[in-house]
Steps between C-alpha positions, in 0.01 A plus 500: 500500500267362235499585132193716564709740708715566194213524251467824303124501563523504880365809675697700755383549859247763385342263250650674198755374252795735444550367145150600391457867423148479364249638749200349322633143521477296820770234477301211650208573269732518199616144570168346600216722377638725227237760421669588174754383246725776633496350852563150362799621297635691800496175700685316224759780476559470872553125459763562232701700756457242775794294629277203594276464195595138433439394862164679499396327178616162630291539815192598300540199273574257784206627706263508202423868549254583225437863583713810462836587354784287640853504366392745234242264350123515502278196552474412132878529456561255787240258361678512164830416667347201675333374181828517313661296773751775560464452874479197721175400660 
């Protein structure tokens, strides 16, 4: 089992996320194409409840993922971390 199987953002077999009770927010879009500040904040709230946030963030930083919300951080937040030297790489 990978960390992704334990991620709070993962959908169930029907493509829905049982932790998200907001019918106007599609989880994948909230993380990668947020149409609103509300969707973006919903994604970050979900990250705060996630048991694998640190692993998710580490993968995003190691892989140089520049798009989307990973480990609760947006692109500019991850760039700031790297500039400060807070992460290896």
